[in-house]
TIMI-2910 file (N, C-alpha, C, CB; in pm, 1 decimal, decimal comma, always signed):
<rs>
+----------+----------+----------+----------+----------+----------+----------+----------+----------+----------+----------+----------+------+
!      n_x !      n_y !      n_z !     ca_x !     ca_y !     ca_z !      c_x !      c_y !      c_z !     cb_x !     cb_y !     cb_z ! resn !
+----------+----------+----------+----------+----------+----------+----------+----------+----------+----------+----------+----------+------+
!   +148,6 !  +1387,1 !  -1185,2 !   +223,3 !  +1469,7 !  -1093,0 !   +332,5 !  +1542,7 !  -1170,0 !   +282,9 !  +1385,0 !   -978,3 !  Met !
!   +345,5 !  +1669,1 !  -1150,5 !   +446,9 !  +1748,9 !  -1217,5 !   +582,4 !  +1730,2 !  -1150,9 !   +407,5 !  +1896,7 !  -1217,4 !  Asp !
!   +684,9 !  +1716,8 !  -1232,0 !   +821,1 !  +1706,8 !  -1181,7 !   +874,8 !  +1847,6 !  -1158,0 !   +912,1 !  +1628,1 !  -1280,7 !  Glu !
!   +915,7 !  +1877,5 !  -1034,4 !   +963,1 !  +2011,3 !  -1000,7 !  +1114,7 !  +2017,3 !   -986,9 !   +898,4 !  +2058,1 !   -872,5 !  Arg !
!  +1181,4 !  +1905,5 !   -996,4 !  +1327,1 !  +1905,3 !   -982,6 !  +1392,0 !  +1960,9 !  -1107,4 !  +1379,1 !  +1763,9 !   -954,5 !  Arg !
!  +1502,3 !  +2032,6 !  -1087,4 !  +1575,6 !  +2086,6 !  -1201,2 !  +1678,8 !  +1987,1 !  -1253,2 !  +1643,8 !  +2217,4 !  -1162,8 !  Thr !
!  +1715,6 !  +1889,3 !  -1173,8 !  +1812,4 !  +1786,7 !  -1212,3 !  +1753,1 !  +1649,1 !  -1184,0 !  +1947,3 !  +1805,5 !  -1136,4 !  Arg !
!  +1785,2 !  +1552,3 !  -1267,6 !  +1739,2 !  +1415,9 !  -1248,1 !  +1813,1 !  +1353,5 !  -1130,7 !  +1759,4 !  +1332,3 !  -1376,0 !  Thr !
!  +1738,2 !  +1288,9 !  -1044,1 !  +1799,9 !  +1218,9 !   -932,6 !  +1826,6 !  +1075,0 !   -973,0 !  +1710,6 !  +1225,0 !   -806,6 !  Arg !
!  +1936,4 !  +1021,3 !   -920,2 !  +1975,9 !   +883,8 !   -947,8 !  +1958,6 !   +801,2 !   -821,4 !  +2122,3 !   +876,7 !   -998,8 !  His !
!  +1903,3 !   +681,6 !   -837,1 !  +1883,7 !   +594,8 !   -721,5 !  +2018,1 !   +547,9 !   -668,9 !  +1794,7 !   +474,3 !   -757,5 !  Arg !
!  +2032,8 !   +558,0 !   -537,9 !  +2153,0 !   +510,9 !   -470,3 !  +2110,3 !   +447,3 !   -337,9 !  +2255,5 !   +628,2 !   -447,2 !  Val !
!  +2201,5 !   +382,9 !   -273,5 !  +2176,8 !   +325,5 !   -141,1 !  +2307,6 !   +339,3 !    -63,7 !  +2128,5 !   +173,3 !   -149,6 !  Leu !
!  +2323,6 !   +454,4 !     +3,0 !  +2447,4 !   +484,2 !    +74,0 !  +2417,4 !   +522,2 !   +218,0 !  +2524,6 !   +597,0 !     +3,8 !  Lys !
!  +2503,5 !   +476,7 !   +307,8 !  +2491,0 !   +514,1 !   +448,2 !  +2537,2 !   +658,5 !   +464,9 !  +2573,5 !   +418,3 !   +539,6 !  Ala !
!  +2465,6 !   +730,8 !   +549,3 !  +2502,6 !   +869,4 !   +575,2 !  +2469,1 !   +907,6 !   +717,0 !  +2432,9 !   +963,0 !   +478,1 !  Gly !
!  +2505,1 !  +1030,6 !   +751,1 !  +2463,7 !  +1083,4 !   +881,0 !  +2428,1 !  +1230,4 !   +866,0 !  +2575,2 !  +1064,4 !   +987,5 !  Ser !
!  +2328,6 !  +1269,7 !   +942,3 !  +2280,3 !  +1407,0 !   +947,5 !  +2343,8 !  +1468,9 !  +1070,5 !  +2121,9 !  +1414,9 !   +952,1 !  Ile !
!  +2432,0 !  +1568,5 !  +1048,1 !  +2504,1 !  +1630,0 !  +1159,4 !  +2453,5 !  +1771,0 !  +1184,8 !  +2654,6 !  +1632,2 !  +1131,5 !  Glu !
!  +2429,7 !  +1801,5 !  +1311,7 !  +2384,0 !  +1935,0 !  +1352,2 !  +2406,0 !  +1951,3 !  +1501,3 !  +2233,9 !  +1957,1 !  +1316,0 !  Phe !
!  +2440,8 !  +2071,1 !  +1542,7 !  +2450,4 !  +2105,0 !  +1684,4 !  +2531,7 !  +2009,8 !  +1768,9 !  +2316,6 !  +2113,2 !  +1740,6 !  Gly !
!  +2637,0 !  +1951,3 !  +1713,9 !  +2720,6 !  +1859,9 !  +1790,5 !  +2668,9 !  +1717,4 !  +1796,2 !  +2735,5 !  +1910,8 !  +1927,9 !  Gly !
!  +2553,9 !  +1689,3 !  +1734,3 !  +2499,0 !  +1554,3 !  +1733,4 !  +2488,1 !  +1500,7 !  +1592,7 !  +2363,2 !  +1551,7 !  +1800,5 !  Gly !
!  +2446,7 !  +1375,2 !  +1580,7 !  +2431,1 !  +1313,9 !  +1449,2 !  +2320,3 !  +1209,6 !  +1452,9 !  +2563,5 !  +1250,3 !  +1402,4 !  Ala !
!  +2251,5 !  +1195,7 !  +1339,9 !  +2146,0 !  +1095,8 !  +1322,0 !  +2181,1 !  +1016,5 !  +1197,6 !  +2002,9 !  +1162,1 !  +1309,9 !  Ile !
!  +2178,8 !   +883,5 !  +1207,6 !  +2205,5 !   +799,6 !  +1091,3 !  +2092,8 !   +811,3 !   +989,8 !  +2224,1 !   +653,5 !  +1133,5 !  Asp !
!  +2128,1 !   +799,9 !   +861,7 !  +2028,4 !   +801,5 !   +755,3 !  +2078,3 !   +715,9 !   +639,2 !  +1999,0 !   +947,2 !   +708,4 !  Cys !
!  +1990,3 !   +693,7 !   +543,0 !  +2026,1 !   +625,2 !   +420,0 !  +1993,0 !   +717,8 !   +304,8 !  +1952,0 !   +488,5 !   +406,2 !  Thr !
!  +2090,8 !   +742,9 !   +219,0 !  +2068,9 !   +825,9 !   +100,6 !  +2004,3 !   +736,0 !     -4,4 !  +2204,1 !   +890,4 !    +47,4 !  Val !
!  +1881,1 !   +771,4 !    -46,2 !  +1803,9 !   +687,5 !   -138,5 !  +1812,7 !   +732,8 !   -283,1 !  +1660,3 !   +685,1 !    -96,6 !  Arg !
!  +1818,3 !   +862,2 !   -305,6 !  +1844,5 !   +912,8 !   -440,2 !  +1920,4 !  +1043,0 !   -427,6 !  +1712,4 !   +932,5 !   -521,0 !  Asn !
!  +1990,0 !  +1078,3 !   -536,0 !  +2089,5 !  +1183,8 !   -527,0 !  +2103,4 !  +1253,8 !   -661,1 !  +2224,6 !  +1127,4 !   -481,5 !  Phe !
!  +2118,7 !  +1386,0 !   -659,1 !  +2147,9 !  +1462,6 !   -780,6 !  +2249,2 !  +1570,5 !   -745,0 !  +2017,3 !  +1525,4 !   -842,0 !  Ser !
!  +2283,0 !  +1654,1 !   -839,6 !  +2374,7 !  +1765,3 !   -813,9 !  +2314,3 !  +1864,9 !   -715,2 !  +2410,4 !  +1836,3 !   -944,9 !  Glu !
!  +2181,5 !  +1872,9 !   -710,3 !  +2116,0 !  +1977,2 !   -631,9 !  +2046,0 !  +1929,7 !   -505,2 !  +2017,8 !  +2045,8 !   -716,5 !  Thr !
!  +2025,6 !  +1798,6 !   -488,5 !  +1954,8 !  +1752,1 !   -370,4 !  +1949,3 !  +1601,6 !   -359,4 !  +1816,8 !  +1806,3 !   -369,9 !  Gly !
!  +1877,3 !  +1554,8 !   -256,7 !  +1868,5 !  +1411,4 !   -229,9 !  +1744,0 !  +1380,8 !   -148,2 !  +1994,3 !  +1361,8 !   -156,4 !  Ala !
!  +1710,4 !  +1252,5 !   -143,4 !  +1607,2 !  +1203,0 !    -52,4 !  +1676,8 !  +1112,0 !    +47,7 !  +1491,5 !  +1127,0 !   -129,6 !  Ala !
!  +1643,5 !  +1130,4 !   +175,1 !  +1708,0 !  +1057,2 !   +282,5 !  +1604,6 !   +979,5 !   +361,8 !  +1785,7 !  +1152,1 !   +374,1 !  Leu !
!  +1631,4 !   +851,8 !   +386,0 !  +1548,2 !   +772,6 !   +475,2 !  +1599,2 !   +790,8 !   +617,0 !  +1548,2 !   +622,4 !   +434,5 !  Asp !
!  +1507,8 !   +816,4 !   +710,1 !  +1541,6 !   +835,5 !   +850,6 !  +1444,2 !   +755,1 !   +935,9 !  +1538,2 !   +986,5 !   +889,2 !  Val !
!  +1482,3 !   +725,0 !  +1058,5 !  +1392,5 !   +655,2 !  +1150,1 !  +1270,1 !   +741,0 !  +1177,6 !  +1464,6 !   +620,1 !  +1281,9 !  Thr !
!  +1294,2 !   +870,9 !  +1200,2 !  +1187,4 !   +967,9 !  +1221,3 !  +1240,7 !  +1106,2 !  +1185,0 !  +1135,4 !   +964,3 !  +1369,1 !  Ser !
!  +1162,7 !  +1188,0 !  +1114,5 !  +1208,9 !  +1322,6 !  +1082,6 !  +1196,5 !  +1419,7 !  +1200,2 !  +1131,5 !  +1375,9 !   +965,0 !  Pro !
!  +1135,4 !  +1376,3 !  +1308,7 !  +1117,0 !  +1462,2 !  +1425,7 !  +1252,8 !  +1496,0 !  +1485,7 !  +1026,2 !  +1393,7 !  +1531,3 !  Val !
!  +1276,1 !  +1623,5 !  +1510,5 !  +1399,5 !  +1667,9 !  +1572,3 !  +1510,0 !  +1702,3 !  +1473,7 !  +1447,7 !  +1563,9 !  +1664,5 !  Gly !
!  +1488,1 !  +1675,4 !  +1345,9 !  +1587,3 !  +1711,3 !  +1245,4 !  +1562,4 !  +1856,6 !  +1207,1 !  +1580,0 !  +1616,5 !  +1119,9 !  Ile !
!  +1662,9 !  +1942,9 !  +1221,4 !  +1643,3 !  +2085,2 !  +1192,4 !  +1629,3 !  +2112,1 !  +1042,4 !  +1759,5 !  +2166,2 !  +1248,5 !  Pro !
!  +1589,1 !  +2233,4 !  +1009,5 !  +1571,4 !  +2272,7 !   +869,2 !  +1703,6 !  +2276,4 !   +792,6 !  +1504,2 !  +2409,0 !   +861,5 !  Glu !
!  +1813,7 !  +2301,7 !   +860,8 !  +1945,3 !  +2304,5 !   +797,1 !  +2041,1 !  +2215,4 !   +874,7 !  +2000,1 !  +2449,4 !   +788,8 !  Gln !
!  +2123,6 !  +2139,5 !   +802,4 !  +2219,3 !  +2049,1 !   +864,9 !  +2325,8 !  +2011,5 !   +762,7 !  +2148,5 !  +1922,2 !   +920,3 !  Phe !
!  +2424,7 !  +1934,0 !   +806,3 !  +2529,3 !  +1883,4 !   +717,6 !  +2506,2 !  +1735,1 !   +696,2 !  +2671,5 !  +1909,9 !   +776,0 !  Thr !
!  +2501,6 !  +1693,2 !   +569,7 !  +2490,7 !  +1552,2 !   +534,8 !  +2630,9 !  +1499,4 !   +509,1 !  +2398,4 !  +1530,7 !   +410,4 !  Leu !
!  +2666,3 !  +1390,9 !   +577,6 !  +2794,9 !  +1325,6 !   +555,9 !  +2767,5 !  +1189,5 !   +494,4 !  +2876,6 !  +1312,4 !   +689,3 !  Val !
!  +2823,8 !  +1165,9 !   +375,7 !  +2811,1 !  +1035,0 !   +310,4 !  +2934,3 !   +954,9 !   +349,3 !  +2797,5 !  +1047,9 !   +152,4 !  Ile !
!  +2912,6 !   +847,3 !   +423,0 !  +3021,0 !   +776,6 !   +487,5 !  +3115,9 !   +707,0 !   +389,7 !  +2964,8 !   +676,7 !   +581,8 !  Gln !
!  +3067,1 !   +660,4 !   +276,3 !  +3151,8 !   +585,2 !   +182,5 !  +3269,3 !   +666,4 !   +131,2 !  +3069,4 !   +537,5 !    +65,4 !  Ala !
!  +3247,3 !   +795,9 !   +107,6 !  +3354,5 !   +876,8 !    +51,1 !  +3386,0 !  +1002,6 !   +133,1 !  +3318,3 !   +916,4 !    -89,0 !  Asp !
!  +3320,6 !  +1019,0 !   +247,2 !  +3349,0 !  +1132,4 !   +334,0 !  +3294,8 !  +1266,2 !   +284,6 !  +3494,8 !  +1143,6 !   +352,1 !  Gly !
!  +3206,6 !  +1263,4 !   +183,2 !  +3148,1 !  +1386,1 !   +130,5 !  +3067,4 !  +1456,0 !   +239,2 !  +3059,3 !  +1356,3 !     +7,9 !  Thr !
!  +3082,3 !  +1588,4 !   +248,4 !  +3006,8 !  +1670,8 !   +343,2 !  +2930,5 !  +1775,7 !   +263,7 !  +3101,3 !  +1738,0 !   +449,5 !  Arg !
!  +2797,7 !  +1778,9 !   +278,9 !  +2712,7 !  +1869,0 !   +202,3 !  +2620,7 !  +1946,7 !   +295,3 !  +2630,6 !  +1791,0 !    +98,8 !  Leu !
!  +2615,4 !  +2077,8 !   +277,5 !  +2523,0 !  +2162,0 !   +351,4 !  +2383,9 !  +2142,9 !   +291,7 !  +2566,7 !  +2312,2 !   +347,2 !  Ser !
!  +2283,5 !  +2116,3 !   +376,0 !  +2148,9 !  +2083,4 !   +328,0 !  +2041,6 !  +2170,9 !   +392,0 !  +2118,3 !  +1937,3 !   +355,4 !  Cys !
!  +1935,5 !  +2194,1 !   +314,8 !  +1813,8 !  +2257,4 !   +363,5 !  +1697,9 !  +2163,5 !   +332,9 !  +1791,9 !  +2398,7 !   +298,3 !  Thr !
!  +1614,3 !  +2136,6 !   +432,6 !  +1499,2 !  +2047,6 !   +413,7 !  +1394,6 !  +2118,8 !   +328,0 !  +1438,2 !  +2004,6 !   +551,4 !  Val !
!  +1344,6 !  +2049,4 !   +223,5 !  +1239,8 !  +2106,0 !   +139,5 !  +1107,2 !  +2032,2 !   +155,7 !  +1282,7 !  +2103,4 !     -5,8 !  Val !
!  +1110,1 !  +1908,1 !   +203,7 !   +987,7 !  +1835,9 !   +235,9 !  +1017,0 !  +1725,1 !   +336,2 !   +923,7 !  +1777,7 !   +108,5 !  Trp !
!   +911,0 !  +1684,1 !   +407,6 !   +920,5 !  +1576,6 !   +506,9 !   +802,1 !  +1483,1 !   +489,8 !   +925,0 !  +1633,8 !   +652,0 !  Arg !
!   +828,5 !  +1354,8 !   +497,2 !   +723,4 !  +1253,8 !   +500,3 !   +747,8 !  +1166,6 !   +622,6 !   +720,8 !  +1168,1 !   +368,1 !  Lys !
!   +673,3 !  +1058,2 !   +635,3 !   +679,7 !   +977,0 !   +755,8 !   +821,4 !   +934,9 !   +792,8 !   +594,7 !   +855,5 !   +738,7 !  Glu !
!   +895,8 !   +876,5 !   +699,3 !  +1032,1 !   +830,3 !   +728,4 !  +1129,9 !   +873,0 !   +620,5 !  +1034,8 !   +678,7 !   +743,0 !  Lys !
!  +1098,9 !   +980,0 !   +550,8 !  +1186,6 !  +1028,4 !   +443,8 !  +1183,4 !  +1180,5 !   +441,2 !  +1144,0 !   +970,4 !   +305,8 !  Arg !
!  +1299,6 !  +1240,3 !   +414,1 !  +1305,0 !  +1385,9 !   +395,0 !  +1375,7 !  +1416,6 !   +263,1 !  +1378,3 !  +1455,8 !   +514,5 !  Ile !
!  +1332,7 !  +1524,4 !   +200,4 !  +1396,8 !  +1572,4 !    +78,3 !  +1477,6 !  +1695,6 !   +111,6 !  +1292,5 !  +1603,1 !    -32,5 !  Gly !
!  +1599,9 !  +1701,1 !    +58,8 !  +1687,4 !  +1814,3 !    +88,6 !  +1742,6 !  +1876,9 !    -39,1 !  +1802,5 !  +1770,1 !   +179,1 !  Val !
!  +1775,1 !  +2004,5 !    -28,0 !  +1842,4 !  +2079,6 !   -134,0 !  +1980,7 !  +2112,5 !    -82,0 !  +1762,8 !  +2210,2 !   -174,6 !  Arg !
!  +2081,3 !  +2100,2 !   -167,2 !  +2219,2 !  +2129,5 !   -127,0 !  +2246,6 !  +2278,1 !   -140,6 !  +2319,8 !  +2048,5 !   -211,6 !  Phe !
!  +2333,0 !  +2327,2 !    -51,7 !  +2376,9 !  +2465,4 !    -63,9 !  +2334,6 !  +2555,5 !    +47,3 !  +2328,7 !  +2520,6 !   -188,0 !  Gly !
+----------+----------+----------+----------+----------+----------+----------+----------+----------+----------+----------+----------+------+
</rs>
């Protein structure tokens, strides 16, 4: 499989939330880089293409665009 990422992702396990339209969905940040992340979710259904990721441990807020979806995981690009 070809690696398409421009930056190496580092494995992490941080609580987060996906915020959009006045609502929020809990998630777990599974890996993270300067340019994107993979998020574990209960279900990707209903999560919009663009949202704000909030990492609860440090209050980081990142604008995200979904680049792929799997059964219980989504990949996002920051910016």
